[in-house]
C-alpha positions in Angstrom: 132.8 -98.4 12.3 133.8 -95.8 14.9 130.9 -93.6 13.8 128.4 -96.5 14.0 129.7 -97.5 17.4 129.5 -93.9 18.7 125.9 -93.7 17.5 125.1 -97.0 19.2 126.6 -95.9 22.5 125.0 -92.5 22.3 121.6 -94.0 21.5 121.9 -96.5 24.3 122.9 -93.7 26.7 119.9 -91.6 25.7 117.5 -94.5 26.0 118.9 -95.2 29.5 118.7 -91.6 30.7 115.4 -90.7 29.1 113.6 -93.8 30.1 112.5 -92.2 33.4 111.7 -88.8 31.9 108.9 -89.7 29.5 105.6 -89.4 31.2 102.8 -88.5 28.8 101.3 -91.4 26.8 102.3 -89.7 23.5 105.9 -89.2 24.8 106.0 -92.8 25.9 104.7 -94.1 22.5 107.4 -92.0 20.7 110.1 -93.2 23.1 109.1 -96.8 22.5 109.5 -96.2 18.7 112.9 -94.9 19.4 113.9 -97.9 21.5 112.5 -100.2 18.8 114.5 -98.4 16.1 117.7 -98.6 18.1 117.3 -102.3 18.9 116.3 -103.2 15.3 119.3 -101.3 14.0 121.8 -102.9 16.4 120.4 -106.3 15.7 120.5 -105.8 11.9 124.1 -104.4 12.2 125.2 -107.6 13.9 123.4 -109.9 11.5 125.0 -108.0 8.6 128.4 -108.5 10.3 127.9 -112.2 10.9 126.4 -113.0 7.5 128.2 -110.7 5.1 130.9 -108.6 6.5 133.0 -110.9 8.6 132.8 -113.8 6.2 133.9 -111.4 3.4 136.7 -110.1 5.5 137.8 -113.7 6.3 138.0 -114.5 2.6 140.1 -111.4 1.9 142.6 -112.2 4.6 142.5 -115.9 4.0 141.3 -116.8 7.5 137.7 -117.9 7.7 136.3 -117.3 11.2 139.0 -114.6 11.9 136.3 -112.5 13.6 134.6 -115.5 15.3 135.3 -114.2 18.8 133.5 -111.0 18.0 130.5 -112.9 16.7 130.4 -114.9 20.0 130.4 -111.6 21.8 127.1 -110.6 20.0 125.5 -113.5 21.8 126.6 -112.2 25.2 124.1 -109.3 25.1 121.6 -110.5 22.5 119.1 -111.7 25.2 118.9 -108.2 26.8 118.7 -106.6 23.3 115.8 -108.9 22.5 114.1 -107.9 25.8 114.4 -104.3 24.9 113.1 -104.9 21.4 110.2 -107.0 22.6 109.3 -104.5 25.3 109.3 -101.6 22.8 107.0 -103.5 20.5 104.6 -105.1 22.9 104.2 -102.4 25.6 101.3 -100.0 25.6 102.1 -96.5 26.9 99.7 -97.2 29.9 101.8 -100.2 30.9 105.2 -98.5 30.5 107.8 -99.2 33.2 111.1 -97.4 32.8 112.8 -99.9 35.3 112.4 -102.7 32.8 114.3 -100.8 30.1 117.0 -99.6 32.5 117.5 -103.1 34.0 118.0 -104.6 30.5 120.5 -101.9 29.6 122.4 -102.3 32.9 122.6 -106.0 32.3 123.8 -105.7 28.7 126.1 -102.6 28.9 129.3 -104.2 30.2 129.4 -106.9 27.5 128.1 -104.5 24.8 130.8 -101.9 25.6 133.6 -104.5 25.8 132.4 -106.0 22.5 132.6 -102.7 20.6 136.1 -102.1 21.9 137.3 -105.6 21.1 135.8 -105.5 17.7 137.8 -102.3 16.8 141.0 -104.1 17.9 140.1 -107.1 15.7 139.4 -104.9 12.7 142.7 -103.0 13.3 144.6 -106.4 13.1 143.6 -106.5 9.4 145.6 -103.4 8.6 148.3 -105.4 6.8 145.9 -107.1 4.4 144.4 -105.9 1.1 142.7 -102.7 2.3 141.1 -102.1 -1.1 139.4 -105.6 -1.0 138.4 -105.1 2.6 136.8 -101.8 1.7 135.0 -103.4 -1.2 133.4 -105.9 1.3 132.5 -103.0 3.6 130.9 -100.9 0.9 128.9 -103.9 -0.3 127.6 -104.3 3.2 126.7 -100.6 3.5 124.8 -100.9 0.2 122.8 -103.8 1.6 122.3 -102.2 4.9 120.8 -99.1 3.3 117.9 -101.2 2.1 116.5 -101.3 5.7 113.1 -99.8 6.2 113.6 -96.0 6.7 110.5 -95.9 8.9 112.3 -98.3 11.3 116.0 -97.4 11.0 117.1 -94.0 9.6 120.0 -94.2 7.2 122.2 -92.2 9.4 122.1 -95.1 11.8 123.2 -97.7 9.3 126.8 -99.1 9.5 128.2 -95.6 9.8 127.0 -93.7 6.8 
């Protein structure tokens, strides 16, 4: 997961810093595709965790809902993530406003950053359980995640491939 989280943070950082640097309509259009790809990827990642990975891990360790706090953290920044995604899809280059993107990121960043750190701690608490079975759950999720549309989310952005 560390690879995926690093990609998430680097992607978010590049969106934040480049938002004000795109000027030409074709640059803005490309940038909005990048923002859309990033938001779709992060949303899909969290859906995959909530629907497949975390329940699978819970079964392996015998504690359903073990990662429930991490799921709740997803909701803390989902509104801003949706704002970014909607903006990237609905905005025409001529209507582009970098401040909207930057504001959404500024609002979501603290809870997003905290979530990624907390989730690593939660995953590390599973170290004493059946690691082979946990890895089987993880690999099953990776296989499912790679079915995403490559036009929207490149495979290098999926779960940490």
